[in-house]
MARGUVO-891181 format. One record per residue: residue number from 1; residue in one letter; z negated, x negated, y negated of N, C-alpha, C in turn. Coordinates in nm, 4 decimals. Layout:
N
<NUM 'A' <Z X Y> <Z X Y> <Z X Y>> ...
***
This chain:
165
<1 'M' <-8.3856 -11.6785 -16.4459> <-8.5244 -11.6448 -16.4100> <-8.5722 -11.6149 -16.5684>> <2 'E' <-8.6857 -11.5472 -16.6050> <-8.7144 -11.4617 -16.6968> <-8.8123 -11.6078 -16.7238>> <3 'S' <-8.8486 -11.5710 -16.8782> <-8.9093 -11.7243 -16.9701> <-9.0611 -11.7172 -16.8370>> <4 'I' <-9.1355 -11.7904 -16.8417> <-9.2336 -11.8313 -16.7622> <-9.3716 -11.7326 -16.9026>> <5 'Y' <-9.3070 -11.7521 -16.9870> <-9.4329 -11.6816 -17.0582> <-9.3839 -11.5771 -17.0323>> <6 'A' <-9.3300 -11.4660 -17.0497> <-9.2771 -11.3035 -17.0381> <-9.3496 -11.2914 -16.8960>> <7 'L' <-9.3018 -11.4120 -16.7379> <-9.3779 -11.3612 -16.6410> <-9.5390 -11.3968 -16.6208>> <8 'V' <-9.6005 -11.4784 -16.6975> <-9.7362 -11.4323 -16.7155> <-9.7668 -11.3145 -16.7861>> <9 'M' <-9.6982 -11.2797 -16.8846> <-9.8066 -11.1981 -16.9622> <-9.7478 -11.0342 -16.8773>> <10 'Q' <-9.6701 -11.0312 -16.7950> <-9.6505 -10.9020 -16.6925> <-9.8018 -10.9470 -16.5865>> <11 'I' <-9.7628 -11.0694 -16.5257> <-9.8837 -11.1012 -16.4544> <-10.0531 -11.0499 -16.4738>> <12 'I' <-10.0559 -11.0954 -16.6077> <-10.1662 -11.0186 -16.6750> <-10.1780 -10.9000 -16.7071>> <13 'L' <-10.0806 -10.8512 -16.7649> <-10.0873 -10.6688 -16.7729> <-10.1316 -10.6106 -16.6049>> <14 'T' <-10.0528 -10.6544 -16.4772> <-10.0776 -10.6319 -16.3651> <-10.1949 -10.6675 -16.2917>> <15 'Y' <-10.2764 -10.7767 -16.3141> <-10.3815 -10.7801 -16.2856> <-10.4899 -10.7526 -16.3657>> <16 'M' <-10.4651 -10.7396 -16.4989> <-10.5627 -10.7375 -16.5905> <-10.6736 -10.8147 -16.5771>> <17 'T' <-10.6321 -11.0059 -16.5604> <-10.7224 -11.0844 -16.5543> <-10.6490 -11.1860 -16.5708>> <18 'R' <-10.7101 -11.3199 -16.6663> <-10.6148 -11.4435 -16.6285> <-10.6841 -11.5499 -16.5494>> <19 'D' <-10.8044 -11.4670 -16.4781> <-10.8383 -11.5800 -16.3943> <-10.7257 -11.5675 -16.2740>> <20 'P' <-10.7109 -11.7361 -16.2213> <-10.6222 -11.7236 -16.1192> <-10.6837 -11.7356 -15.9646>> <21 'F' <-10.7861 -11.6839 -15.9609> <-10.8833 -11.7011 -15.8609> <-10.8666 -11.5326 -15.8002>> <22 'E' <-10.8847 -11.4634 -15.8958> <-10.8335 -11.3075 -15.8991> <-10.7105 -11.2877 -15.8825>> <23 'I' <-10.6343 -11.3146 -15.9275> <-10.4965 -11.3115 -15.8919> <-10.4398 -11.3289 -15.7573>> <24 'A' <-10.4999 -11.4656 -15.7467> <-10.4696 -11.5173 -15.6005> <-10.4788 -11.4131 -15.4849>> <25 'E' <-10.5978 -11.3921 -15.5215> <-10.6917 -11.2934 -15.4136> <-10.6213 -11.1493 -15.3723>> <26 'S' <-10.5635 -11.0946 -15.4748> <-10.4710 -10.9989 -15.5389> <-10.3973 -11.0060 -15.4563>> <27 'L' <-10.3056 -11.1589 -15.4413> <-10.1469 -11.1252 -15.3837> <-10.1738 -11.1750 -15.2195>> <28 'G' <-10.3331 -11.2125 -15.2221> <-10.3457 -11.2226 -15.0826> <-10.2826 -11.3503 -15.0511>> <29 'I' <-10.3031 -11.4676 -15.0955> <-10.3056 -11.6018 -15.1132> <-10.4537 -11.6592 -15.0924>> <30 'L' <-10.4413 -11.7379 -14.9510> <-10.5576 -11.7766 -14.9226> <-10.5874 -11.8877 -14.9781>> <31 'V' <-10.7009 -11.9187 -15.0920> <-10.7878 -12.0451 -15.1198> <-10.8763 -12.0835 -15.0836>> <32 'K' <-10.8466 -12.2486 -15.0548> <-10.9785 -12.3129 -14.9599> <-11.0032 -12.4298 -15.0216>> <33 'E' <-11.1097 -12.4687 -15.0724> <-11.1409 -12.5914 -15.1112> <-11.2075 -12.6663 -15.0087>> <34 'A' <-11.1381 -12.8328 -15.0476> <-11.1730 -12.9379 -14.9304> <-11.2057 -13.0637 -15.0525>> <35 'D' <-11.2507 -13.1195 -14.9242> <-11.2439 -13.2840 -15.0164> <-11.1543 -13.3719 -14.9272>> <36 'M' <-11.0293 -13.3967 -15.0961> <-10.8818 -13.4219 -14.9996> <-10.9020 -13.5304 -15.1196>> <37 'G' <-10.9990 -13.6583 -15.1282> <-10.9534 -13.7511 -15.1747> <-10.9201 -13.7356 -15.3211>> <38 'N' <-10.8076 -13.8309 -15.3144> <-10.7566 -13.8377 -15.4528> <-10.6751 -13.7171 -15.5074>> <39 'Q' <-10.6354 -13.6529 -15.3694> <-10.5872 -13.5104 -15.4222> <-10.6236 -13.3679 -15.5012>> <40 'Q' <-10.6092 -13.3845 -15.5655> <-10.6509 -13.2473 -15.6856> <-10.6364 -13.1206 -15.6272>> <41 'G' <-10.5036 -13.0975 -15.5531> <-10.5068 -12.9617 -15.4639> <-10.3456 -12.9881 -15.3908>> <42 'F' <-10.2739 -12.8575 -15.3331> <-10.1383 -12.8536 -15.3002> <-10.1246 -12.7207 -15.2884>> <43 'F' <-9.9790 -12.6563 -15.2625> <-9.9607 -12.4959 -15.2344> <-9.8621 -12.5417 -15.1330>> <44 'R' <-9.9085 -12.4550 -15.0198> <-9.7915 -12.4859 -14.9031> <-9.7755 -12.2755 -14.8686>> <45 'Y' <-9.6890 -12.2986 -14.7624> <-9.7164 -12.1827 -14.6773> <-9.7238 -12.2725 -14.5081>> <46 'I' <-9.8467 -12.1629 -14.4647> <-9.9278 -12.2286 -14.3212> <-9.8796 -12.0533 -14.2536>> <47 'D' <-9.7698 -12.0572 -14.1679> <-9.7601 -11.9888 -14.0509> <-9.7268 -11.8437 -14.1291>> <48 'G' <-9.6498 -11.8976 -14.2659> <-9.6075 -11.7370 -14.3209> <-9.6865 -11.6851 -14.4344>> <49 'V' <-9.7954 -11.7763 -14.4372> <-9.8929 -11.7567 -14.5127> <-9.9330 -11.8392 -14.6592>> <50 'P' <-9.9037 -11.7639 -14.7835> <-9.9254 -11.8711 -14.9115> <-10.0640 -11.9291 -14.9214>> <51 'C' <-10.0567 -12.0535 -14.9139> <-10.2057 -12.1529 -14.9260> <-10.2473 -12.2445 -15.0248>> <52 'I' <-10.3332 -12.2194 -15.1222> <-10.3658 -12.3135 -15.1777> <-10.5094 -12.4251 -15.1632>> <53 'F' <-10.4911 -12.5131 -15.2013> <-10.5871 -12.6065 -15.1070> <-10.6108 -12.6743 -15.2760>> <54 'I' <-10.7516 -12.6879 -15.2985> <-10.7877 -12.7204 -15.4426> <-10.8773 -12.8325 -15.3755>> <55 'S' <-10.9612 -12.9506 -15.4542> <-11.0426 -13.0496 -15.4068> <-11.1665 -12.9615 -15.4527>> <56 'S' <-11.2360 -13.0650 -15.3858> <-11.3742 -12.9642 -15.4178> <-11.4538 -13.0787 -15.4891>> <57 'R' <-11.4102 -13.1990 -15.4958> <-11.4589 -13.2881 -15.5885> <-11.4431 -13.2449 -15.7670>> <58 'L' <-11.3734 -13.1294 -15.7782> <-11.3057 -13.1042 -15.8961> <-11.4365 -13.0342 -15.9880>> <59 'N' <-11.4547 -13.0379 -16.1278> <-11.5791 -12.9420 -16.1790> <-11.4990 -12.7907 -16.1662>> <60 'V' <-11.5633 -12.7455 -16.2611> <-11.5433 -12.5609 -16.2590> <-11.3746 -12.5385 -16.3265>> <61 'F' <-11.3538 -12.6147 -16.4560> <-11.3059 -12.5981 -16.5300> <-11.1454 -12.6638 -16.4732>> <62 'Q' <-11.1548 -12.7953 -16.3811> <-11.0213 -12.8709 -16.3151> <-11.0259 -12.7549 -16.2041>> <63 'R' <-11.0502 -12.7123 -16.1073> <-11.0215 -12.6062 -16.0336> <-10.9847 -12.4783 -16.0912>> <64 'L' <-10.9997 -12.4214 -16.1952> <-10.9681 -12.3554 -16.2550> <-10.7926 -12.3762 -16.3058>> <65 'I' <-10.7975 -12.4717 -16.3543> <-10.6706 -12.5256 -16.3999> <-10.5731 -12.5941 -16.2113>> <66 'V' <-10.6381 -12.6483 -16.1799> <-10.5626 -12.6568 -16.0226> <-10.4871 -12.5350 -16.0053>> <67 'C' <-10.6004 -12.4201 -15.9534> <-10.5185 -12.3245 -15.9041> <-10.4859 -12.2138 -15.9772>> <68 'A' <-10.4475 -12.2414 -16.0950> <-10.3708 -12.1803 -16.1840> <-10.2364 -12.2748 -16.1962>> <69 'H' <-10.2442 -12.3826 -16.1687> <-10.1052 -12.4875 -16.1730> <-10.0347 -12.4710 -15.9788>> <70 'E' <-10.1177 -12.4236 -15.9276> <-10.0388 -12.3773 -15.7812> <-10.0370 -12.2360 -15.7468>> <71 'L' <-10.0844 -12.1614 -15.8176> <-10.0149 -12.0241 -15.8697> <-9.8979 -11.9996 -15.9006>> <72 'G' <-9.8920 -12.0905 -16.0197> <-9.7549 -12.1083 -16.0607> <-9.6568 -12.1898 -15.9956>> <73 'H' <-9.6657 -12.2702 -15.8986> <-9.5701 -12.2984 -15.7649> <-9.5634 -12.1757 -15.6866>> <74 'Y' <-9.6545 -12.0929 -15.6334> <-9.6423 -11.9965 -15.5397> <-9.4889 -11.8695 -15.6305>> <75 'Y' <-9.5377 -11.8543 -15.7968> <-9.4583 -11.7826 -15.8049> <-9.3363 -11.7930 -15.8652>> <76 'L' <-9.2719 -11.9768 -15.9270> <-9.1933 -12.0196 -15.9541> <-9.1130 -12.0962 -15.8411>> <77 'H' <-9.1809 -12.1736 -15.7070> <-9.1755 -12.2436 -15.6045> <-9.1758 -12.2022 -15.5031>> <78 'S' <-9.1485 -12.0828 -15.4743> <-9.2098 -12.0335 -15.3394> <-9.1238 -12.1158 -15.2200>> <79 'E' <-8.9834 -12.1093 -15.2737> <-8.8879 -12.1346 -15.1822> <-8.8910 -12.2582 -15.1841>> <80 'I' <-8.9160 -12.3391 -15.2271> <-8.9702 -12.5483 -15.2287> <-9.0600 -12.5190 -15.1185>> <81 'A' <-9.1760 -12.4482 -15.1830> <-9.3102 -12.4578 -15.0817> <-9.3093 -12.4369 -14.9361>> <82 'K' <-9.1783 -12.3671 -14.8896> <-9.1957 -12.3468 -14.8020> <-9.0888 -12.4336 -14.7257>> <83 'E' <-9.0143 -12.5198 -14.7732> <-8.9511 -12.6384 -14.7122> <-9.0617 -12.7706 -14.6965>> <84 'K' <-9.1555 -12.7631 -14.8082> <-9.1949 -12.9004 -14.8076> <-9.3530 -12.8648 -14.8852>> <85 'V' <-9.4333 -12.9480 -14.8838> <-9.5867 -12.9177 -14.9371> <-9.5641 -12.9474 -15.0993>> <86 'L' <-9.6089 -12.9005 -15.1699> <-9.6295 -12.9408 -15.3477> <-9.7476 -12.9959 -15.3675>> <87 'R' <-9.7845 -13.1124 -15.3752> <-9.9258 -13.1463 -15.4064> <-9.9320 -13.2344 -15.5220>> <88 'E' <-10.0839 -13.2154 -15.5925> <-10.1041 -13.2607 -15.6986> <-10.1882 -13.4125 -15.6712>> <89 'F' <-10.1712 -13.5180 -15.7035> <-10.2447 -13.6352 -15.7439> <-10.2762 -13.6329 -15.9063>> <90 'G' <-10.1768 -13.5883 -16.0014> <-10.2358 -13.5473 -16.1308> <-10.1931 -13.4618 -16.1647>> <91 'L' <-10.1977 -13.3798 -16.2555> <-10.1615 -13.2580 -16.3645> <-10.1117 -13.3348 -16.4383>> <92 'F' <-10.0156 -13.2926 -16.5254> <-9.9376 -13.2786 -16.6004> <-9.8222 -13.4091 -16.6384>> <93 'N' <-9.7605 -13.4208 -16.4892> <-9.6473 -13.4743 -16.4883> <-9.5598 -13.3856 -16.5421>> <94 'M' <-9.4891 -13.3928 -16.6495> <-9.3969 -13.3355 -16.7067> <-9.2426 -13.3646 -16.7170>> <95 'K' <-9.2371 -13.5245 -16.6512> <-9.0846 -13.5555 -16.6131> <-9.0458 -13.4800 -16.5040>> <96 'N' <-9.1314 -13.4158 -16.3899> <-9.0661 -13.3770 -16.2986> <-9.0725 -13.2285 -16.2936>> <97 'I' <-8.9830 -13.1563 -16.3266> <-8.9635 -13.0114 -16.3587> <-9.0168 -12.8987 -16.2908>> <98 'V' <-9.0836 -12.9118 -16.1649> <-9.0749 -12.8269 -16.0956> <-9.2654 -12.8795 -16.1523>> <99 'E' <-9.2907 -12.9793 -16.1630> <-9.4265 -12.9684 -16.2396> <-9.4751 -12.9254 -16.3459>> <100 'N' <-9.3609 -12.9726 -16.4324> <-9.3958 -12.9429 -16.5544> <-9.3930 -12.7402 -16.5688>> <101 'E' <-9.2797 -12.7066 -16.5271> <-9.2928 -12.5639 -16.4813> <-9.4549 -12.5009 -16.4101>> <102 'A' <-9.4968 -12.5724 -16.2940> <-9.6658 -12.5546 -16.3003> <-9.7347 -12.4850 -16.3975>> <103 'N' <-9.7139 -12.6690 -16.4460> <-9.8081 -12.6631 -16.5700> <-9.8385 -12.5867 -16.7323>> <104 'V' <-9.6707 -12.5829 -16.7595> <-9.6447 -12.4595 -16.8648> <-9.6817 -12.3470 -16.7885>> <105 'F' <-9.7264 -12.2801 -16.6644> <-9.7282 -12.1616 -16.6270> <-9.8872 -12.1396 -16.6474>> <106 'A' <-9.9678 -12.2157 -16.5651> <-10.0959 -12.2447 -16.5996> <-10.1354 -12.2632 -16.7928>> <107 'A' <-10.0929 -12.3144 -16.8493> <-10.1128 -12.2739 -16.9779> <-10.0881 -12.1517 -17.0395>> <108 'E' <-9.9876 -12.1348 -16.9835> <-9.9743 -11.9699 -17.0428> <-10.0776 -11.8874 -16.9887>> <109 'L' <-10.1143 -11.8680 -16.8722> <-10.1990 -11.8049 -16.8324> <-10.3631 -11.8126 -16.8654>> <110 'L' <-10.4101 -11.9247 -16.8395> <-10.5230 -11.9886 -16.8917> <-10.5480 -11.9776 -17.0222>> <111 'I' <-10.4855 -12.0117 -17.1434> <-10.5314 -12.0186 -17.2926> <-10.4643 -11.8840 -17.2712>> <112 'D' <-10.5666 -11.7603 -17.4056> <-10.5528 -11.6537 -17.5088> <-10.4718 -11.7199 -17.6053>> <113 'E' <-10.3672 -11.6897 -17.6414> <-10.2907 -11.7585 -17.7765> <-10.4224 -11.6854 -17.8641>> <114 'D' <-10.4978 -11.5784 -17.8819> <-10.5448 -11.5218 -18.0169> <-10.6689 -11.5867 -18.0279>> <115 'E' <-10.7209 -11.6471 -17.9194> <-10.8552 -11.7136 -17.9097> <-10.7862 -11.8289 -17.9599>> <116 'L' <-10.7256 -11.9226 -17.9324> <-10.6761 -12.0740 -17.9443> <-10.6179 -12.0260 -18.0826>> <117 'L' <-10.5759 -11.9728 -18.1528> <-10.5217 -11.9436 -18.2872> <-10.6589 -11.8986 -18.3554>> <118 'E' <-10.7576 -11.8086 -18.3306> <-10.8832 -11.8159 -18.3969> <-11.0012 -11.9387 -18.4288>> <119 'K' <-10.9778 -12.0350 -18.2912> <-11.0518 -12.1668 -18.3352> <-11.0109 -12.2380 -18.4188>> <120 'F' <-10.8308 -12.2539 -18.4192> <-10.7656 -12.3259 -18.5398> <-10.8027 -12.2705 -18.6869>> <121 'E' <-10.8118 -12.1507 -18.6595> <-10.8420 -12.0487 -18.8261> <-10.9727 -12.1126 -18.8893>> <122 'E' <-11.0581 -12.1297 -18.7339> <-11.1960 -12.1637 -18.7605> <-11.2027 -12.3192 -18.8339>> <123 'G' <-11.1145 -12.3881 -18.8161> <-11.1251 -12.4721 -18.8643> <-11.1301 -12.6008 -18.7489>> <124 'Y' <-11.1086 -12.5813 -18.6125> <-11.1590 -12.6244 -18.5186> <-10.9850 -12.7567 -18.5263>> <125 'T' <-11.0260 -12.9068 -18.4368> <-10.8962 -12.9678 -18.4722> <-10.8505 -12.9282 -18.2692>> <126 'I' <-10.7463 -12.9951 -18.2298> <-10.7186 -12.9443 -18.1263> <-10.7999 -13.0134 -17.9967>> <127 'F' <-10.8811 -13.1399 -17.9919> <-10.9528 -13.1407 -17.8923> <-11.1009 -13.1078 -17.9171>> <128 'Q' <-11.1233 -13.0198 -18.0715> <-11.2291 -12.9377 -18.0516> <-11.2186 -12.7916 -17.9707>> <129 'A' <-11.1249 -12.7367 -18.0217> <-11.0631 -12.6412 -17.9353> <-11.0702 -12.6720 -17.7925>> <130 'A' <-10.9957 -12.7499 -17.7680> <-10.9816 -12.8171 -17.6256> <-11.1046 -12.8097 -17.5358>> <131 'S' <-11.2281 -12.8639 -17.6178> <-11.3672 -12.8643 -17.5764> <-11.4423 -12.7387 -17.5507>> <132 'S' <-11.3979 -12.6831 -17.6747> <-11.4897 -12.5405 -17.6653> <-11.4130 -12.4453 -17.5758>> <133 'L' <-11.3198 -12.4485 -17.5147> <-11.1950 -12.3438 -17.4274> <-11.2690 -12.4015 -17.3137>> <134 'G' <-11.2702 -12.5049 -17.2741> <-11.2945 -12.5950 -17.1318> <-11.1873 -12.6447 -17.0640>> <135 'Y' <-11.0984 -12.6958 -17.1667> <-10.9590 -12.7366 -17.0967> <-10.9075 -12.8757 -17.1678>> <136 'S' <-10.8403 -12.9335 -17.0991> <-10.8081 -13.0197 -17.1503> <-10.7141 -13.0386 -17.2951>> <137 'T' <-10.6915 -13.1493 -17.3107> <-10.6438 -13.1688 -17.4523> <-10.4649 -13.1531 -17.4191>> <138 'N' <-10.4459 -13.1900 -17.2789> <-10.3268 -13.1413 -17.2423> <-10.2698 -13.0112 -17.2426>> <139 'L' <-10.3568 -12.9645 -17.1799> <-10.3170 -12.8228 -17.1610> <-10.3122 -12.7506 -17.2659>> <140 'I' <-10.4204 -12.8043 -17.3875> <-10.3630 -12.6879 -17.5522> <-10.2701 -12.7497 -17.5994>> <141 'Y' <-10.2244 -12.8620 -17.5423> <-10.0598 -12.9492 -17.6247> <-9.9393 -12.8472 -17.5170>> <142 'I' <-9.9895 -12.8464 -17.4245> <-9.8438 -12.7638 -17.3386> <-9.8783 -12.6335 -17.3721>> <143 'K' <-9.9849 -12.5640 -17.4489> <-9.9790 -12.4534 -17.4738> <-9.9040 -12.3894 -17.6500>> <144 'L' <-9.9554 -12.5104 -17.7180> <-9.9084 -12.5077 -17.8562> <-9.7483 -12.5522 -17.8425>> <145 'G' <-9.6782 -12.6194 -17.7750> <-9.5809 -12.6595 -17.7575> <-9.4549 -12.5275 -17.6878>> <146 'E' <-9.5132 -12.4561 -17.6246> <-9.4567 -12.3407 -17.5702> <-9.4649 -12.2292 -17.6835>> <147 'M' <-9.5749 -12.2115 -17.7370> <-9.5848 -12.1387 -17.8609> <-9.5296 -12.1978 -18.0017>> <148 'N' <-9.4889 -12.2554 -18.0170> <-9.3824 -12.3229 -18.0853> <-9.2238 -12.2903 -18.0872>> <149 'K' <-9.1718 -12.2659 -17.9143> <-9.1141 -12.2384 -17.8764> <-9.0418 -12.0477 -17.9156>> <150 'R' <-9.1992 -12.0378 -17.9545> <-9.1996 -11.8933 -18.0055> <-9.1921 -11.8223 -18.1011>> <151 'G' <-9.2051 -11.9556 -18.1911> <-9.1904 -11.9098 -18.3416> <-9.2916 -11.9682 -18.4388>> <152 'Y' <-9.4095 -12.0571 -18.3214> <-9.4844 -12.1518 -18.4579> <-9.4917 -12.2392 -18.4781>> <153 'D' <-9.5209 -12.2684 -18.5541> <-9.5010 -12.4568 -18.6173> <-9.5905 -12.5534 -18.6412>> <154 'F' <-9.6804 -12.5959 -18.5016> <-9.7643 -12.6677 -18.5049> <-9.6912 -12.8189 -18.4957>> <155 'D' <-9.8177 -12.8831 -18.5917> <-9.7278 -13.0471 -18.5425> <-9.8182 -13.1006 -18.4330>> <156 'L' <-9.7138 -13.1185 -18.3180> <-9.7825 -13.1930 -18.1820> <-9.7586 -13.3623 -18.2053>> <157 'S' <-9.7643 -13.4238 -18.2843> <-9.7766 -13.5321 -18.3244> <-9.9155 -13.5717 -18.2748>> <158 'W' <-9.9059 -13.6701 -18.1582> <-10.0330 -13.7520 -18.1303> <-10.1469 -13.7549 -18.2114>> <159 'G' <-10.2621 -13.7233 -18.2138> <-10.3238 -13.7866 -18.2775> <-10.3272 -13.6729 -18.4132>> <160 'N' <-10.2996 -13.5938 -18.4286> <-10.3329 -13.4503 -18.5442> <-10.4061 -13.4227 -18.5331>> <161 'R' <-10.5202 -13.4341 -18.6175> <-10.6423 -13.4062 -18.6612> <-10.6450 -13.2178 -18.7158>> <162 'E' <-10.6085 -13.1948 -18.7561> <-10.6105 -13.0432 -18.8113> <-10.4910 -12.9477 -18.7629>> <163 'L' <-10.4656 -12.8304 -18.7538> <-10.3310 -12.7533 -18.7682> <-10.3603 -12.6822 -18.8481>> <164 'F' <-10.4647 -12.6459 -18.9062> <-10.4667 -12.5806 -19.0801> <-10.5485 -12.6231 -19.1711>> <165 'N' <-10.5579 -12.6302 -19.2706> <-10.5881 -12.7280 -19.3865> <-10.6549 -12.6304 -19.4610>> 
***
C-alpha cells in the first residue's frame, strides 16, 4: 500500500479540498448524523452503499474529525467494513492498527502542513496551534509524528511547550 500521506495528497489534488464531507459526497458515500449515545461514529456498507454515521452530539470540529477518520476507513479498510461495522467510541486509539491508520489519515487530510508550520513560526505552542486551528492536541501530535517520518525533527515529548525558540 502506498503511504497514507501520498494517498491523502492525491485525494486533495483530485477533489481540490480537505473537507471530508465534500469528498464523501463526491464519492457517493452516504453521511448521516444521529444521536448514538457515547458512540462518536462508524463506517459500514449497507446494501453495498458506503455509509458514514456521525453523532449529532458532537460539535462542528469533532464532526469534521470523525468524518475524516471514517473516510480513512473507507479508503484504507473497506474490505474490513464490508464484513463488520467499524465503530468509534473514542478517537485516537493508537494501539489498534486499523484505528491508528484512520487517525493518521484524518490528521493528514485535515491539517495543512504549511498552515501548521506557520503557527509554530509565529511562536505558537502545540496547544495554542491546536486551539487556533480547531483541532485537538492529539490530532496535532499525530500530524507532527507523521511529519517527523518525512524528515522534520519535532520534539514530541508530552508537555513540550514550544517547537521553535
